[in-house]
C-alpha positions in Angstrom: -72.0 -131.3 -9.9 -74.9 -130.2 -12.1 -77.6 -132.1 -14.0 -75.8 -135.4 -14.4 -75.9 -139.0 -15.5 -72.7 -140.8 -14.6 -71.4 -144.0 -16.2 -68.4 -146.2 -16.3 -66.9 -146.4 -19.7 -67.7 -149.7 -21.3 -69.4 -151.1 -18.2 -73.0 -151.3 -19.4 -75.1 -150.1 -22.3 -76.3 -146.6 -21.4 -78.0 -145.7 -24.7 -81.4 -145.6 -22.9 -80.0 -143.2 -20.3 -78.4 -141.0 -23.0 -81.8 -140.7 -24.6 -83.6 -139.9 -21.3 -86.2 -137.2 -22.1 -84.8 -134.5 -19.9 -86.3 -131.8 -22.1 -89.8 -133.2 -21.7 -90.0 -134.6 -18.2 -93.8 -134.1 -17.9 -93.5 -132.2 -14.7 -92.0 -129.2 -12.9 -90.4 -128.5 -9.6 -93.2 -127.7 -7.0 -91.8 -124.5 -5.6 -93.5 -122.8 -8.6 -96.4 -123.3 -11.0 -96.8 -123.4 -14.7 -99.5 -122.4 -17.2 -99.4 -122.6 -21.0 -101.9 -120.4 -22.9 -102.5 -119.6 -26.6 -101.1 -116.2 -27.5 -104.4 -114.9 -29.0 -107.1 -115.4 -26.4 -104.9 -116.6 -23.6 -106.9 -119.8 -23.3 -105.5 -122.6 -21.1 -103.7 -125.3 -23.0 -101.7 -127.0 -20.3 -101.0 -126.4 -16.6 -99.1 -127.9 -13.6 -101.3 -129.6 -11.1 -100.3 -127.1 -8.4 -101.3 -124.0 -10.4 -104.2 -122.9 -8.1 -102.1 -123.7 -4.9 -99.2 -121.6 -6.0 -100.9 -118.8 -7.9 -104.5 -118.7 -6.8 -105.6 -119.0 -10.4 -108.3 -121.5 -11.1 -108.2 -122.0 -14.9 -110.3 -124.8 -16.4 -109.1 -126.6 -19.6 -109.8 -124.3 -22.6 -110.8 -121.4 -20.3 -109.4 -118.0 -21.2 -107.6 -115.7 -18.7 -109.9 -113.0 -20.2 -112.8 -114.6 -18.4 -111.0 -114.5 -15.0 -111.3 -111.1 -13.2 -108.3 -111.9 -10.9 -106.1 -112.2 -14.0 -106.8 -108.8 -15.4 -103.4 -107.3 -14.5 -101.6 -110.4 -15.8 -103.5 -110.2 -19.2 -102.7 -106.5 -19.5 -99.0 -107.1 -18.9 -99.0 -110.1 -21.3 -100.6 -108.0 -24.1 -98.0 -105.3 -23.6 -95.2 -107.8 -23.7 -96.4 -109.6 -26.8 -96.7 -106.3 -28.7 -93.0 -105.6 -28.1 -91.8 -109.0 -29.5 -89.4 -109.2 -26.5 -88.5 -112.9 -26.2 -88.7 -113.0 -22.4 -91.4 -111.8 -19.9 -90.7 -110.9 -16.3 -93.2 -109.0 -14.2 -94.4 -108.9 -10.6 -98.3 -109.1 -10.7 -101.1 -109.4 -8.3 -103.6 -112.3 -8.8 -106.3 -111.9 -6.2 -104.6 -112.2 -2.8 -101.4 -113.5 -4.4 -98.4 -111.4 -5.3 -96.3 -113.3 -7.9 -93.1 -113.2 -9.8 -94.2 -114.2 -13.4 -91.8 -115.0 -16.2 -92.6 -116.4 -19.6 -91.4 -117.3 -23.0 -93.0 -118.2 -26.4 -92.8 -121.7 -27.8 -94.5 -123.4 -30.8 -96.7 -125.1 -28.2 -97.9 -121.8 -26.7 -96.9 -119.1 -24.2 -95.3 -120.8 -21.2 -95.8 -118.8 -18.0 -94.1 -119.7 -14.7 -95.2 -118.4 -11.3 -92.9 -118.1 -8.2 -92.9 -116.1 -5.0 -91.6 -112.5 -5.4 -88.5 -111.2 -3.5 -89.0 -111.0 0.2 -86.9 -107.9 0.7 -85.3 -105.0 -1.2 -82.0 -106.7 -1.0 -83.3 -109.6 -3.1 -84.3 -107.3 -6.0 -82.1 -106.3 -8.9 -82.1 -102.7 -7.7 -80.9 -103.8 -4.3 -78.2 -106.0 -5.7 -76.9 -103.4 -8.1 -74.2 -102.0 -5.7 -72.8 -105.5 -5.2 -72.7 -106.1 -9.0 -70.8 -102.8 -9.4 -68.2 -103.8 -6.9 -67.9 -107.2 -8.6 -67.2 -105.5 -11.9 -64.4 -103.5 -10.3 -63.0 -106.6 -8.7 -62.7 -108.7 -11.8 -61.3 -105.7 -13.7 -58.2 -105.8 -11.4 -57.8 -109.6 -11.3 -54.5 -110.8 -12.6 -55.7 -113.8 -14.5 -58.6 -116.2 -15.1 -58.0 -117.9 -11.7 -58.4 -114.5 -10.0 -61.5 -113.7 -12.0 -63.0 -117.1 -11.0 -62.2 -116.5 -7.3 -64.0 -113.2 -7.5 -67.0 -114.7 -9.3 -67.6 -117.5 -6.8 -67.3 -115.2 -3.8 -69.9 -112.8 -5.4 -72.3 -115.6 -6.3 -72.2 -117.1 -2.8 -72.7 -113.6 -1.2 -75.7 -113.0 -3.5 -77.4 -116.4 -3.1 -76.3 -117.7 0.4 -75.4 -121.2 -0.8 -73.0 -123.1 1.4 -70.5 -123.8 -1.4 -70.0 -122.2 -4.9 -67.4 -123.6 -7.3 -66.2 -122.7 -10.8 -66.2 -125.9 -12.7 -64.1 -125.8 -15.9 -64.4 -128.3 -18.8 -61.3 -129.9 -20.2 -60.6 -130.9 -23.8 -61.8 -134.5 -23.1 -65.0 -133.4 -21.3 -63.7 -133.9 -17.7 -64.4 -131.1 -15.3 -61.9 -129.5 -12.9 -62.8 -127.2 -10.0 -60.7 -124.1 -10.6 -62.1 -121.8 -7.9 -64.3 -122.3 -4.8 -65.8 -120.4 -1.9 -67.6 -122.0 1.0 -68.6 -121.8 4.6 -67.4 -125.2 5.7 -70.8 -126.9 5.8 -70.0 -128.9 2.7 -66.6 -130.5 1.8 -64.3 -128.7 -0.5 -63.7 -130.0 -4.0 -61.1 -127.3 -5.0 -58.6 -128.7 -7.6 -60.5 -132.0 -7.9 -61.5 -133.6 -11.3 -64.8 -135.1 -12.2 -65.4 -137.5 -15.2 -67.1 -136.3 -18.4 -69.8 -138.8 -17.8 -71.1 -136.8 -14.8 -72.7 -134.4 -17.3 -74.0 -136.2 -20.4 -74.1 -134.5 -23.8 -77.8 -133.6 -23.8 -77.5 -132.0 -20.4 -74.6 -129.9 -21.7 -76.8 -128.8 -24.6 -79.5 -127.5 -22.2 -76.8 -125.6 -20.2 -76.1 -123.7 -23.5 -79.7 -123.0 -24.2 -80.7 -122.1 -20.6 -77.9 -120.3 -18.8 -79.2 -120.6 -15.2 -80.6 -123.7 -13.5 -82.1 -124.0 -9.9 -83.0 -127.1 -8.1 -84.5 -125.9 -4.8 -84.7 -129.3 -3.2 -83.2 -132.7 -4.0 -86.2 -134.3 -2.2 -89.0 -132.8 -4.2 -91.9 -134.6 -5.9 -92.6 -133.2 -9.4 -95.9 -131.5 -10.0 -97.2 -133.1 -13.3 -98.2 -131.2 -16.4 -101.9 -131.6 -17.3 -102.8 -132.8 -19.9 -99.5 -134.7 -20.5 -99.7 -134.0 -24.3 -100.0 -130.6 -25.8 -103.3 -129.9 -27.6 -101.3 -128.0 -30.2 -99.1 -130.8 -31.6 -100.0 -133.9 -29.5 -96.5 -134.1 -28.0 -95.2 -133.6 -24.4 -94.5 -130.0 -23.5 -90.9 -129.0 -24.2 -89.5 -127.4 -21.1 -86.0 -126.7 -22.4 -86.2 -123.0 -21.6 -88.4 -123.3 -18.4 -86.7 -122.4 -15.1 -89.0 -124.9 -13.3 -88.3 -127.9 -15.5 -88.1 -131.1 -13.4 -84.8 -132.9 -13.6 -83.8 -136.5 -14.0 -84.4 -138.8 -10.9 -80.9 -140.0 -11.4 -79.6 -136.4 -10.9 -81.6 -136.0 -7.7 -80.1 -139.2 -6.4 -76.7 -137.9 -7.4 -77.3 -134.7 -5.4 -78.4 -136.8 -2.3 -75.3 -139.0 -2.7 -73.2 -135.9 -2.8 -74.8 -134.6 0.4 -76.5 -131.6 -1.2 -80.1 -130.6 -0.6 -80.2 -127.9 -3.3 -78.2 -126.6 -6.2 -77.9 -123.9 -8.8 -75.7 -123.7 -11.9 -74.8 -120.7 -14.1 -73.5 -121.5 -17.6 -70.2 -119.9 -18.7 -70.2 -119.7 -22.5 -67.1 -118.7 -24.4 -67.5 -118.4 -28.2 -71.0 -120.0 -27.9 -69.3 -123.1 -26.4 -69.9 -124.4 -22.8 -66.6 -123.4 -21.1 -67.7 -124.2 -17.6 -70.3 -123.8 -14.9 -70.6 -121.8 -11.7 -72.0 -124.6 -9.5 -73.7 -123.8 -6.2 -74.7 -126.2 -3.5 -76.3 -126.1 0.0 -76.9 -128.9 2.5 -80.5 -127.9 3.0 -83.2 -127.0 0.4 -82.8 -123.4 -0.8 -85.1 -121.2 -2.8 -83.6 -118.4 -5.0 -86.0 -115.9 -6.5 -86.0 -114.9 -10.1 -84.5 -111.5 -9.6 -81.5 -113.0 -7.7 -81.1 -115.6 -10.4 -81.1 -112.8 -13.0 -78.3 -111.0 -11.0 -76.4 -114.3 -11.0 -77.0 -114.6 -14.8 -75.5 -111.1 -15.2 -72.5 -112.3 -13.1 -72.2 -115.3 -15.4 -72.3 -113.3 -18.6 -69.7 -110.8 -17.3 -67.5 -113.7 -16.3 -68.0 -115.3 -19.7 -66.9 -112.1 -21.5 -63.9 -111.6 -19.2 -62.7 -115.2 -19.6 -63.1 -114.9 -23.4 -61.2 -111.6 -23.5 -58.4 -112.9 -21.2 -58.0 -116.2 -23.1 -58.0 -114.3 -26.4 -55.4 -111.9 -25.1 -53.2 -114.7 -23.8 -53.6 -116.6 -27.0 -52.7 -113.6 -29.1 -49.6 -112.9 -27.0 -48.5 -116.5 -27.3 -49.3 -116.5 -31.0 -47.3 -113.4 -31.6 -44.3 -114.8 -29.8 -44.5 -118.0 -31.8 -45.0 -116.0 -35.0 -41.7 -114.4 -34.5 -40.1 -117.8 -34.3 -42.0 -118.9 -37.4 -40.9 -115.9 -39.4 -37.2 -116.4 -38.5 -37.4 -120.1 -39.3 -39.1 -119.5 -42.7 -36.5 -116.8 -43.6 -33.8 -119.4 -43.2 -35.7 -122.2 -44.9 -36.1 -120.1 -48.1 -32.4 -119.9 -48.6 -31.6 -123.5 -47.7 -31.0 -126.1 -50.5 -34.0 -128.1 -49.2 -36.5 -127.4 -46.5 -35.3 -130.6 -44.7 -31.8 -129.3 -44.6 -33.1 -125.9 -43.5 -34.9 -127.5 -40.5 -31.8 -129.4 -39.4 -29.6 -126.3 -39.8 -32.0 -124.4 -37.5 -33.0 -127.1 -35.1 -33.4 -124.7 -32.2 -36.0 -122.6 -34.0 -37.7 -125.8 -35.3 -38.4 -127.2 -31.8 -39.1 -123.7 -30.3 -41.9 -123.3 -32.9 -44.2 -125.5 -30.8 -42.1 -125.6 -27.5 -41.3 -129.3 -28.2 -38.6 -131.5 -26.8 -37.7 -132.9 -30.2 -38.7 -132.9 -33.8 -38.5 -135.0 -36.9 -39.2 -134.7 -40.6 -40.2 -137.7 -42.8 -39.8 -137.2 -46.5 -39.7 -139.9 -49.1 -38.9 -142.5 -46.4 -35.9 -140.5 -45.1 -36.1 -139.5 -41.4 -34.2 -136.5 -40.0 -34.4 -135.8 -36.2 -33.3 -133.3 -33.6 -33.7 -133.4 -29.8 -35.7 -136.2 -27.9 -37.4 -138.4 -30.5 -38.3 -142.0 -31.0 -36.0 -144.1 -33.3 -36.3 -143.6 -37.0 -38.0 -146.9 -37.6 -40.7 -146.0 -35.0 -41.1 -142.6 -36.6 -41.8 -144.2 -40.0 -44.4 -146.5 -38.4 -46.0 -143.5 -36.6 -46.1 -141.6 -40.0 -48.0 -144.5 -41.5 -50.5 -144.4 -38.6 -50.9 -140.7 -38.9 -51.7 -141.0 -42.6 -54.5 -143.4 -41.7 -56.2 -140.7 -39.7 -56.7 -138.7 -43.0 -56.0 -135.4 -41.0 -53.7 -132.7 -42.2 -52.9 -131.8 -38.7 -52.8 -134.4 -35.9 -52.7 -133.3 -32.3 -52.2 -135.9 -29.5 -50.9 -135.8 -26.0 -50.8 -139.6 -26.0 -49.1 -141.3 -28.9 -49.9 -144.7 -27.2 -53.6 -144.1 -27.9 -52.8 -143.9 -31.6 -50.1 -146.6 -31.6 -50.0 -148.9 -28.6 -46.4 -149.9 -29.3 -45.4 -146.3 -28.5 -45.6 -147.1 -24.8 -41.9 -148.3 -25.0 -40.6 -144.9 -25.9 -43.2 -142.8 -23.9 -40.5 -141.4 -21.6 -38.9 -139.8 -24.7 -42.0 -139.0 -26.7 -45.5 -139.3 -25.4 -47.2 -136.4 -27.2 -47.0 -135.5 -30.9 -48.1 -132.6 -33.0 -47.7 -133.5 -36.7 -48.4 -131.7 -40.0 -48.8 -133.5 -43.3 -46.6 -132.3 -46.2 -47.9 -134.7 -48.9 -51.3 -135.8 -50.0 -49.9 -139.1 -51.5 -47.2 -140.2 -49.1 -46.7 -140.5 -45.3 -44.5 -137.4 -45.2 -44.7 -135.3 -42.1 -43.1 -132.7 -40.0 -43.5 -133.8 -36.3 -42.9 -132.3 -32.9 -42.6 -134.5 -29.8 -43.0 -134.0 -26.1 -41.8 -136.4 -23.4 -44.1 -138.1 -20.8 -45.4 -135.9 -18.0 -46.3 -138.1 -15.1 -49.1 -136.4 -13.1 -51.2 -137.2 -10.1 -54.9 -136.2 -10.6 -57.2 -135.9 -7.6 -60.7 -137.0 -8.6 -64.0 -136.3 -6.8 -64.6 -140.0 -6.4 -63.4 -143.0 -8.4 -64.1 -142.1 -12.0 -63.9 -145.8 -13.0 -66.8 -146.8 -10.9 -69.3 -144.0 -11.2 -72.6 -145.9 -11.7 -74.3 -148.8 -10.1 -77.1 -151.0 -11.5 -80.3 -151.3 -9.4 -83.4 -153.4 -9.8 -85.3 -151.0 -11.9 -82.8 -148.4 -13.2 -79.3 -147.1 -13.0 -78.0 -145.3 -10.0 -75.3 -142.6 -9.8 -72.1 -143.2 -7.9 -72.4 -142.9 -4.1 -68.8 -141.9 -3.2 -67.3 -138.5 -3.7 -64.3 -139.0 -1.5 -61.0 -137.8 -3.0 -59.5 -140.5 -5.2 -56.0 -140.0 -6.6 -54.8 -141.5 -9.9 -51.3 -141.4 -11.5 -51.6 -140.5 -15.2 -48.9 -141.9 -17.4 -48.2 -142.1 -21.2 -49.2 -138.5 -21.7 -47.3 -135.3 -22.4 -48.1 -131.8 -21.5 -51.0 -130.8 -23.8 -50.5 -128.7 -26.9 -51.9 -125.2 -26.6 -54.3 -123.8 -29.2 -51.7 -121.2 -30.2 -49.1 -123.9 -30.8 -51.5 -125.9 -32.9 -52.4 -122.8 -34.9 -48.7 -122.0 -35.4 -48.0 -125.5 -36.7 -51.0 -125.3 -39.0 -49.8 -122.0 -40.4 -46.3 -123.4 -40.8 -47.7 -126.2 -42.8 -49.3 -123.8 -45.2 -46.0 -121.9 -45.4 -44.0 -125.0 -46.3 -46.5 -126.0 -49.0 -47.0 -122.6 -50.4 -43.5 -121.3 -50.3 -40.7 -123.8 -49.6 -42.1 -126.7 -51.5 -43.1 -124.5 -54.4 -39.6 -123.1 -54.6 -38.1 -126.6 -54.4 -40.3 -127.7 -57.2 -39.3 -124.7 -59.3 -35.7 -125.3 -58.6 -36.1 -128.9 -59.6 -37.8 -127.8 -62.8 -35.2 -125.2 -63.5 -32.5 -127.8 -63.0 -34.2 -130.0 -65.5 -34.6 -127.2 -68.0 -30.9 -126.2 -67.5 -29.8 -129.8 -68.1 -31.9 -129.9 -71.3 -30.5 -126.6 -72.4 -27.0 -127.7 -71.8 -27.5 -130.7 -74.1 -28.9 -128.4 -76.7 -25.9 -126.1 -76.3 -23.6 -129.0 -76.7 -25.3 -129.9 -80.0 -25.2 -126.2 -80.9 -21.4 -126.1 -80.3 -21.0 -129.1 -82.5 -23.1 -127.5 -85.2 -21.0 -124.4 -85.1 -18.0 -126.5 -85.9 -19.8 -128.6 -88.6 -22.9 -127.2 -90.3 -22.0 -123.5 -90.1 -18.3 -123.7 -91.0 -18.9 -125.5 -94.3 -21.0 -122.8 -95.9 -18.6 -120.1 -94.8 -15.6 -122.0 -96.0 -17.4 -122.0 -99.4 -17.8 -118.3 -99.2 -14.1 -117.8 -98.4 -12.8 -120.3 -101.0 -15.0 -119.0 -103.9 -14.2 -115.4 -102.9 -10.5 -116.2 -103.3 -11.1 -117.8 -106.7 -13.1 -114.8 -107.8 -10.3 -112.5 -106.8 -7.9 -114.4 -109.0 -10.2 -113.7 -112.0 -11.0 -110.1 -111.1 -10.2 -108.8 -114.7 -13.4 -110.2 -116.1 -16.1 -112.6 -115.1 -16.6 -115.5 -117.3 -19.2 -118.3 -116.9 -17.1 -120.1 -114.4 -16.7 -117.0 -112.3 -20.4 -116.5 -112.4 -20.8 -120.1 -111.2 -18.5 -119.3 -108.3 -20.5 -116.2 -107.5 -23.7 -118.2 -107.6 -22.2 -120.8 -105.2 -21.3 -118.0 -102.8 -24.9 -116.8 -102.9 -26.2 -120.3 -102.3 -23.9 -121.0 -99.4 -24.7 -117.6 -97.8 -28.4 -118.3 -98.2 -28.0 -121.7 -96.6 -26.1 -120.2 -93.7 -28.7 -117.5 -93.3 -31.5 -120.0 -93.1 -29.6 -122.0 -90.5 -28.8 -118.9 -88.4 -32.5 -117.8 -88.6 -33.7 -121.2 -87.4 -31.1 -121.2 -84.5 -32.3 -117.8 -83.4 -35.9 -118.9 -83.5 -35.1 -121.9 -81.4 -33.0 -120.0 -78.8 -35.6 -117.3 -78.4 -38.5 -119.6 -78.0 -37.9 -120.3 -74.3 -38.0 -116.5 -73.5 -41.1 -115.7 -75.5 -44.4 -115.3 -73.6 -47.4 -117.3 -74.7 -50.4 -115.4 -75.9 -53.1 -118.0 -75.7 -56.6 -117.9 -77.2 -59.1 -120.3 -78.8 -57.7 -121.3 -82.2 -59.8 -122.3 -85.2 -57.4 -125.1 -86.4 -59.2 -125.7 -89.6 -58.7 -122.1 -90.7 -55.1 -122.0 -89.5 -54.1 -125.2 -91.4 -55.8 -123.8 -94.6 -53.8 -120.6 -94.3 -50.5 -122.5 -93.8 -51.2 -124.7 -96.9 -52.0 -121.7 -99.0 -48.7 -120.1 -98.0 -46.9 -123.1 -99.3 -48.4 -123.0 -102.8 -45.4 -121.4 -104.5 -43.2 -124.3 -103.2 -45.6 -127.0 -104.3 -46.2 -125.6 -107.8 -46.0 -128.4 -110.4 -46.4 -131.1 -107.7 -49.4 -133.4 -107.6 -50.4 -133.4 -104.0 -53.6 -134.9 -102.6 -54.4 -132.8 -99.5 -56.8 -134.6 -97.1 -57.8 -132.1 -94.4 -60.2 -133.7 -91.9 -62.1 -132.2 -89.0 -59.8 -130.2 -86.7 -61.3 -129.4 -83.3 -60.3 -126.1 -81.8 -57.7 -125.8 -79.0 -56.4 -123.3 -76.5 -52.9 -122.1 -77.5 -50.6 -119.4 -78.9 -51.8 -119.1 -82.6 -48.4 -117.9 -83.9 -46.5 -120.7 -82.3 -48.9 -123.4 -83.4 -48.8 -122.0 -86.9 -45.0 -122.6 -86.8 -45.6 -126.2 -85.7 -48.0 -126.9 -88.6 -45.8 -125.1 -91.1 -42.7 -127.2 -90.1 -44.7 -130.5 -90.2 -46.4 -129.7 -93.5 -43.1 -128.5 -95.1 -41.5 -131.8 -94.0 -44.4 -133.8 -95.5 -44.0 -131.9 -98.8 -40.2 -132.4 -98.7 -40.2 -136.1 -97.9 -42.9 -137.0 -100.5 -40.9 -135.4 -103.3 -39.8 -138.7 -104.8 -43.5 -139.8 -105.1 -45.3 -139.1 -108.4 -48.4 -138.3 -106.2 -48.1 -137.2 -102.7 -50.9 -137.8 -100.2 -50.8 -135.6 -97.1 -53.4 -136.0 -94.4 -54.2 -133.7 -91.5 -56.8 -134.8 -88.9 -57.8 -134.1 -85.3 -59.4 -135.9 -82.4 -60.8 -134.8 -79.0 -59.3 -136.8 -76.0 -61.0 -135.6 -72.8 -59.3 -132.3 -71.9 -56.9 -132.5 -74.8 -57.1 -132.3 -78.6 -54.8 -134.5 -80.7 -53.6 -133.5 -84.2 -51.8 -135.8 -86.7 -50.0 -134.9 -89.9 -49.5 -138.1 -92.0 -47.7 -138.5 -95.4 -46.8 -141.3 -97.9 -43.2 -140.2 -98.2 -39.9 -142.0 -97.6 -40.5 -142.6 -93.9 -37.6 -143.4 -91.5 -36.2 -146.2 -89.4 -38.1 -146.2 -86.0 -34.8 -147.4 -84.4 -33.7 -143.8 -84.4 -37.0 -142.2 -83.4 -35.6 -140.9 -80.1 -33.1 -138.8 -82.0 -35.8 -137.3 -84.2 -36.7 -134.3 -82.1 -33.2 -133.4 -81.1 -31.5 -130.2 -82.4 -29.5 -130.9 -85.6 -30.5 -134.5 -85.7 -31.1 -135.8 -89.2 -32.2 -139.3 -90.3 -31.5 -138.6 -94.0 -28.4 -137.2 -95.7 -28.3 -133.5 -96.4 -27.5 -134.2 -100.0 -30.9 -136.0 -100.3 -33.1 -133.6 -98.5 -32.1 -130.1 -97.6 -32.9 -128.6 -94.2 -31.3 -127.2 -91.0 -32.2 -130.1 -88.6 -34.0 -127.7 -86.2 -37.6 -127.8 -87.3 -38.8 -130.8 -85.3 -36.9 -129.7 -82.2 -38.7 -126.4 -82.5 -42.0 -128.2 -82.8 -41.3 -130.2 -79.6 -40.3 -127.1 -77.7 -43.5 -125.3 -78.7 -45.8 -128.2 -77.9 -44.3 -128.9 -74.5 -44.6 -125.3 -73.5 -48.3 -125.7 -74.0 -48.4 -128.7 -71.8 -48.7 -131.2 -74.6 -46.7 -134.0 -76.1 -45.4 -134.9 -79.6 -44.6 -138.2 -81.1 -43.7 -139.8 -84.4 -44.4 -143.1 -86.2 -43.0 -144.3 -89.6 -42.3 -147.2 -91.9 -39.3 -146.9 -94.3 -40.5 -146.4 -97.8 -44.2 -146.0 -96.8 -44.4 -142.7 -95.0 -44.5 -141.0 -91.6 -47.0 -139.6 -89.1 -46.5 -136.9 -86.5 -49.0 -136.5 -83.6 -49.1 -133.7 -81.0 -51.6 -132.7 -78.3 -52.8 -129.4 -77.0 -55.2 -128.4 -74.1 -58.8 -128.1 -75.1 -59.5 -125.3 -72.6 -57.7 -122.5 -70.9 -55.2 -123.9 -68.3 -51.9 -123.1 -66.7 -49.6 -125.7 -68.3 -47.1 -127.4 -66.1 -43.6 -126.2 -66.7 -44.5 -122.9 -68.4 -43.1 -120.2 -66.0 -42.3 -117.6 -68.7 -45.4 -115.5 -68.3 -45.2 -112.4 -66.1 
């Protein structure tokens, strides 16, 4: 087809061939000549052996073109070119009796000049070819599709160049090439619609087609003209001819051409998005020379073709993407109101499969498999999910599941291709789409499984290009780029919308369950803790009414009791209000100086501790990131409890200390009070849960529950430890730095 190096997969070790120095062949094609000069004095650095024969220039090693009268016009043009910093040089110049087409480019090894014969007639110049190019532009503008554009392009290139056969050769995803369009005169066989293996054009050859868009081989029987000297005087390396039109090609490729029955060839690179999309490949049975201006016209055709193909593909992809986006939007709208996204998919199975034009679909979540349409059995889908997880890819695209999982052959008729998106980073959870097997017959340009033969000295390309048909099984219709993009976008939507909502609903459910338990306790409290004080109020009020004529000491006692009961009820109601409002209060976080905060709390308690002997031991308290008012409430409750439960001790010892634990800070309040039985520690932080009788220690039973709620809203934890008769310790953690604590959804 083009510059090739064919091989049979796995037949022999071709590393040496893959490393063949096609960029530095050490020679050029002999229909032209080459000269390398330094850009300052134009002194000769290297030259092809046929320089004087082709150009009439006799330049000795190290000699400057400035010293050669016949080169005056060439030197003048070179100086003008170098002053413009134009990357390419193309001029028609006269050197003595020779009229030459000279083109050049600048490399680190010097200015590379190439000499060829000029156009023989006006029709072979760019000016003469312009009317044809204008008609070509009109033709492709009216073409219905890429096939039509390709047909117009191959007709135009054959008309311009006179080759016997011109083909548009398109690369497939796996590297194989397919002849999409062809125009010929019958001298050479047709390859229209045939497929050629990826090995026909090795990777390094493809790279050169990207760098050098046009490539001519005037004769498959030529003997290269060597570069002298072989190594560049500039860097001691062979001359890099990557951008040279005359670069000699691999002997294997020349043999490939002869085996193909072609005496000359030319290729024009089709680049779409800077990638090699395909080639316009030209062949003639006999040698054929194409001058530089005609090649330039063909390059223009190639660039126009590239732009047209890119525009058409983008337009087709956009149209397809918009259509699939409408499906995606409809499906997502339904998923957002479904109880779970899995249920939403099953309830909207038609949209689910239409999203990627699949025959069936499945969702794997926590080991559960739900399917619709044509799919493998659930057990096989689970095994496939495990295999997909091993790829490490978020999106897996395959038109042959059997290549991923050999056992998939047994259900290929139902599902041969899969497009899968991961919905978990930890588990093999996927949304999958399946396509059934599409049995196809491919017509190859020769047997692709026997492309290369081993000779005595080197490898030889395949000799047969007769049509060879192969039935392809275990593959589905390929997934289009738009379908893959849609699936990828759908994955983001599931993760960013549906799964987030599911998480929030789960969290809300948990919070509601917790709130319900608290409300149950609250209801019990209404009937127990609150009723008693108010019964006192009513009872003593009645007694007071009986003694309304004058208040004696007993009446005063009753009145005092009323006041005490009302005060107790008030404190209880206040604590209940604080607790109920905490979940609706926004957190105002900042860096807290805990040492200062604890000192302020201790000072505020001095009226309550007057007359008590208390040994306060305040250690180092690292700062934390939290709501200062709420954390003040935590320390106030814990320190008040420490003071209260050390009351029976002649000397109370209360310790407050802190410790940094990675991204968290831990704080502990410890006392030598009465302690409690650890058997009941799980009840300690519940609302209205007391481990001591109210007659022994007053309190509402809400303080520790309030502490727990505050700490958890900051993303921390709180725990307690105690020994009966020896004391208790309460420890809680807070984040050291600013963060968005899990579970705090109240802000905003």
